[in-house]
Kinemage of the C-alpha trace (Angstrom):
@kinemage 1
@onewidth
@group {chain A} dominant
@subgroup {mainchain}
@vectorlist {calphas} color= white
{ca unk a 1} P -10.085 4.735 19.208
{ca unk a 2} L -7.572 3.450 21.807
{ca unk a 3} L -4.211 5.174 21.977
{ca unk a 4} L -1.222 2.904 21.328
{ca unk a 5} L 2.146 2.950 23.026
{ca unk a 6} L 5.205 2.903 20.772
{ca unk a 7} L 6.522 -0.286 22.376
{ca unk a 8} L 3.268 -2.149 21.688
{ca unk a 9} L 3.144 -1.952 17.919
{ca unk a 10} L 5.317 -5.030 17.421
{ca unk a 11} L 2.329 -7.129 18.452
{ca unk a 12} L 0.025 -5.507 15.892
{ca unk a 13} L 0.115 -6.381 12.195
{ca unk a 14} L -1.489 -3.191 10.916
{ca unk a 15} L -2.378 0.300 12.089
{ca unk a 16} L -4.922 2.835 10.970
{ca unk a 17} L -3.631 6.098 9.545
{ca unk a 18} L -4.696 7.936 12.705
{ca unk a 19} L -2.884 5.450 14.973
{ca unk a 20} L 0.293 5.758 12.880
{ca unk a 21} L 0.056 9.554 13.011
{ca unk a 22} L -0.197 9.531 16.833
{ca unk a 23} L 2.804 7.274 17.187
{ca unk a 24} L 4.990 9.293 14.849
{ca unk a 25} L 3.915 12.719 16.060
{ca unk a 26} L 2.610 13.725 12.632
{ca unk a 27} L -0.726 14.858 11.285
{ca unk a 28} L -2.996 12.343 9.551
{ca unk a 29} L -2.509 14.267 6.300
{ca unk a 30} L 1.279 13.999 6.599
{ca unk a 31} L 1.108 10.233 7.087
{ca unk a 32} L -1.220 9.937 4.096
{ca unk a 33} L 1.333 11.826 1.974
{ca unk a 34} L 4.112 9.452 3.051
{ca unk a 35} L 1.945 6.421 2.261
{ca unk a 36} L 1.038 7.839 -1.151
{ca unk a 37} L 4.746 8.274 -1.910
{ca unk a 38} L 5.398 4.631 -1.071
{ca unk a 39} L 7.439 5.289 2.079
{ca unk a 40} L 5.299 2.903 4.154
{ca unk a 41} L 3.788 -0.456 3.275
{ca unk a 42} L 0.012 0.038 3.168
{ca unk a 43} L -3.152 -1.355 1.626
{ca unk a 44} L -6.900 -0.807 1.490
{ca unk a 45} L -9.210 -3.320 3.154
{ca unk a 46} L -12.290 -4.813 1.528
{ca unk a 47} L -14.307 -2.261 3.464
{ca unk a 48} L -12.353 0.609 1.950
{ca unk a 49} L -10.207 1.427 5.002
{ca unk a 50} L -6.503 2.171 4.714
{ca unk a 51} L -4.133 0.092 6.839
{ca unk a 52} L -0.383 0.568 7.343
{ca unk a 53} L 2.018 -2.276 8.183
{ca unk a 54} L 3.188 -1.869 11.757
{ca unk a 55} L 6.679 -3.015 10.733
{ca unk a 56} L 6.994 0.051 8.493
{ca unk a 57} L 6.139 2.362 11.381
{ca unk a 58} L 8.268 0.455 13.900
{ca unk a 59} L 11.300 0.940 11.648
{ca unk a 60} L 11.086 4.670 12.293
{ca unk a 61} L 9.808 4.683 15.874
{ca unk a 62} L 12.541 2.353 17.110
{ca unk a 63} L 15.434 3.801 15.135
{ca unk a 64} L 17.781 6.246 16.806
{ca unk a 65} L 19.000 7.264 13.384
{ca unk a 66} L 15.611 8.736 12.514
{ca unk a 67} L 16.902 12.179 13.287
{ca unk a 68} L 19.814 13.818 15.041
{ca unk a 69} L 18.947 17.245 16.385
{ca unk a 70} L 21.057 19.663 18.314
{ca unk a 71} L 20.908 18.755 22.016
{ca unk a 72} L 20.275 22.402 22.821
{ca unk a 73} L 18.825 24.004 19.673
{ca unk a 74} L 18.856 27.808 19.763
{ca unk a 75} L 15.479 29.137 21.010
{ca unk a 76} L 15.411 31.868 18.351
{ca unk a 77} L 17.351 30.460 15.406
{ca unk a 78} L 17.751 32.704 12.371
{ca unk a 79} L 17.439 29.735 10.069
{ca unk a 80} L 16.568 26.040 10.247
{ca unk a 81} L 18.473 23.568 8.070
{ca unk a 82} L 17.650 19.916 7.393
{ca unk a 83} L 20.806 17.977 6.477
{ca unk a 84} L 20.172 14.629 4.755
{ca unk a 85} L 23.417 12.672 5.001
{ca unk a 86} L 24.327 9.116 6.062
{ca unk a 87} L 28.092 9.675 6.407
{ca unk a 88} L 28.994 10.727 9.987
{ca unk a 89} L 32.193 12.383 8.754
{ca unk a 90} L 30.256 14.618 6.380
{ca unk a 91} L 27.760 15.436 9.134
{ca unk a 92} L 30.622 16.438 11.432
{ca unk a 93} L 32.110 18.601 8.668
{ca unk a 94} L 28.816 20.436 8.243
{ca unk a 95} L 28.336 20.893 11.989
{ca unk a 96} L 31.853 22.322 12.315
{ca unk a 97} L 31.259 24.610 9.361
{ca unk a 98} L 28.075 26.031 10.845
{ca unk a 99} L 30.006 27.106 13.943
{ca unk a 100} L 31.798 29.592 11.691
{ca unk a 101} L 28.535 31.027 10.408
{ca unk a 102} L 27.603 34.468 11.711
{ca unk a 103} L 23.943 33.500 11.972
{ca unk a 104} L 22.230 31.282 14.544
{ca unk a 105} L 21.218 28.042 12.818
{ca unk a 106} L 19.219 25.083 14.062
{ca unk a 107} L 20.474 21.890 12.413
{ca unk a 108} L 18.438 18.707 11.982
{ca unk a 109} L 20.056 15.598 10.469
{ca unk a 110} L 18.246 12.735 8.721
{ca unk a 111} L 20.028 9.703 7.308
{ca unk a 112} L 17.944 9.004 4.184
{ca unk a 113} L 15.089 10.402 2.096
{ca unk a 114} L 12.287 8.692 4.018
{ca unk a 115} L 13.367 10.059 7.384
{ca unk a 116} L 13.962 13.432 5.734
{ca unk a 117} L 10.386 13.558 4.461
{ca unk a 118} L 9.131 12.929 7.980
{ca unk a 119} L 11.299 15.740 9.324
{ca unk a 120} L 10.050 18.053 6.574
{ca unk a 121} L 6.545 17.526 7.899
{ca unk a 122} L 7.555 17.857 11.554
{ca unk a 123} L 9.974 20.775 11.425
{ca unk a 124} L 9.410 22.784 8.221
{ca unk a 125} L 13.058 23.820 7.658
{ca unk a 126} L 14.090 26.829 5.598
{ca unk a 127} L 16.791 24.949 3.698
{ca unk a 128} L 17.339 21.293 2.770
{ca unk a 129} L 20.923 20.114 2.198
{ca unk a 130} L 21.123 16.569 0.834
{ca unk a 131} L 23.541 13.962 -0.410
{ca unk a 132} L 22.417 11.846 -3.370
{ca unk a 133} L 23.713 8.333 -2.697
{ca unk a 134} L 21.991 6.952 0.418
{ca unk a 135} L 20.108 3.796 1.366
{ca unk a 136} L 17.355 2.716 1.418
{ca unk a 137} L 16.002 5.907 -0.184
{ca unk a 138} L 18.400 8.310 -1.875
{ca unk a 139} L 18.501 12.033 -2.564
{ca unk a 140} L 16.913 11.592 -5.997
{ca unk a 141} L 13.879 10.114 -4.232
{ca unk a 142} L 13.747 13.085 -1.863
{ca unk a 143} L 13.958 15.725 -4.591
{ca unk a 144} L 11.334 13.943 -6.702
{ca unk a 145} L 8.965 13.802 -3.718
{ca unk a 146} L 9.479 17.494 -2.943
{ca unk a 147} L 8.720 18.420 -6.552
{ca unk a 148} L 5.271 16.852 -6.327
{ca unk a 149} L 4.175 18.667 -3.158
{ca unk a 150} L 3.340 22.411 -3.364
{ca unk a 151} L 3.988 22.695 0.398
{ca unk a 152} L 7.727 22.384 -0.325
{ca unk a 153} L 7.986 24.721 -3.319
{ca unk a 154} L 9.303 27.628 -1.233
{ca unk a 155} L 12.149 25.591 0.290
{ca unk a 156} L 15.692 26.006 -0.975
{ca unk a 157} L 17.520 22.758 -1.761
{ca unk a 158} L 21.287 22.203 -1.936
{ca unk a 159} L 22.872 18.968 -3.175
{ca unk a 160} L 26.295 17.778 -1.980
{ca unk a 161} L 27.680 14.962 -4.102
{ca unk a 162} L 30.968 13.336 -5.052
{ca unk a 163} L 29.548 13.185 -8.600
{ca unk a 164} L 29.550 16.038 -11.066
{ca unk a 165} L 26.200 17.543 -11.999
{ca unk a 166} L 26.387 15.860 -15.409
{ca unk a 167} L 26.947 12.466 -13.760
{ca unk a 168} L 24.067 13.087 -11.350
{ca unk a 169} L 21.743 14.126 -14.189
{ca unk a 170} L 22.563 10.874 -15.971
{ca unk a 171} L 21.265 8.907 -12.974
{ca unk a 172} L 18.258 11.081 -12.215
{ca unk a 173} L 17.306 14.541 -13.405
{ca unk a 174} L 18.326 17.278 -10.942
{ca unk a 175} L 16.082 20.358 -11.388
{ca unk a 176} L 17.829 23.611 -12.235
{ca unk a 177} L 16.388 25.273 -9.127
{ca unk a 178} L 18.475 22.913 -6.971
{ca unk a 179} L 21.913 24.299 -6.049
{ca unk a 180} L 24.604 21.685 -6.743
{ca unk a 181} L 27.980 21.423 -4.990
{ca unk a 182} L 30.513 18.740 -5.880
{ca unk a 183} L 32.499 17.388 -2.923
{ca unk a 184} L 34.843 18.465 -1.488
{ca unk a 185} L 33.003 21.732 -0.882
{ca unk a 186} L 34.918 24.925 -0.212
{ca unk a 187} L 33.941 26.182 3.278
{ca unk a 188} L 34.164 29.805 2.137
{ca unk a 189} L 31.841 29.169 -0.800
{ca unk a 190} L 29.282 27.375 1.322
{ca unk a 191} L 29.365 29.999 4.073
{ca unk a 192} L 28.804 32.672 1.446
{ca unk a 193} L 25.808 30.766 0.115
{ca unk a 194} L 24.331 30.372 3.609
{ca unk a 195} L 24.847 34.070 4.287
{ca unk a 196} L 22.929 34.925 1.120
{ca unk a 197} L 20.334 32.300 2.007
{ca unk a 198} L 19.785 33.891 5.417
{ca unk a 199} L 18.909 37.189 3.747
{ca unk a 200} L 16.357 35.480 1.483
{ca unk a 201} L 14.845 33.520 4.376
{ca unk a 202} L 14.559 36.663 6.489
{ca unk a 203} L 12.803 38.509 3.657
{ca unk a 204} L 10.519 35.555 2.903
{ca unk a 205} L 9.444 35.266 6.544
{ca unk a 206} L 8.903 39.032 6.819
{ca unk a 207} L 6.651 38.998 3.736
{ca unk a 208} L 4.703 36.046 5.165
{ca unk a 209} L 4.147 37.898 8.458
{ca unk a 210} L 2.917 41.010 6.627
{ca unk a 211} L 0.588 38.886 4.520
{ca unk a 212} L -0.826 37.174 7.618
{ca unk a 213} L -1.315 40.531 9.342
{ca unk a 214} L -3.149 41.921 6.296
{ca unk a 215} L -5.394 38.852 6.171
{ca unk a 216} L -6.202 39.185 9.874
{ca unk a 217} L -7.004 42.871 9.441
{ca unk a 218} L -9.435 42.132 6.637
{ca unk a 219} L -11.183 39.569 8.758
{ca unk a 220} L -11.849 41.937 11.648
{ca unk a 221} L -15.356 43.435 11.925
């Protein structure tokens, strides 16, 4: 199958799943998940082959707002956070806050739920911090999608919202396992939460390494 250049897709009406995966830097399985969630326009041909509208892919490939990542992310970050927020002022607040954190954190920023789901597949963060009211896909969409995928069950999720939890629940059910902070957020409270989160992430990763080592040992002759 010929490899496509990102600047050539505007001349193509539809892409195969594999072509879309190459262009976006994702696995075929990841693209299939995004299609199944309705994040890309797709259909099945008469021959039973899945096709994805090139316009849906081009929206992400050509958008600079797909993700904002630290220009020089720390090579050995203690924790990786995905911030889903479309307000530049709130993003700046969070970036400034993290400078006060005693741990080294790699921050990735997505501007809506669809771009966040792509970054979840690409980067596998330890923590997801999300606003609720965003366009075209909001935080409710993101949380609902994460609930349906076992690959995300271990991730911690924090919601920042100008609404109260009761108001948010009236618009879309927020699971109890999601931490909820009403804006404005106290810097001290959030830093305390991230400090506690770092301890849990460190322990979780240590357990995973021990489990992998035990599995490898069993597999040796």
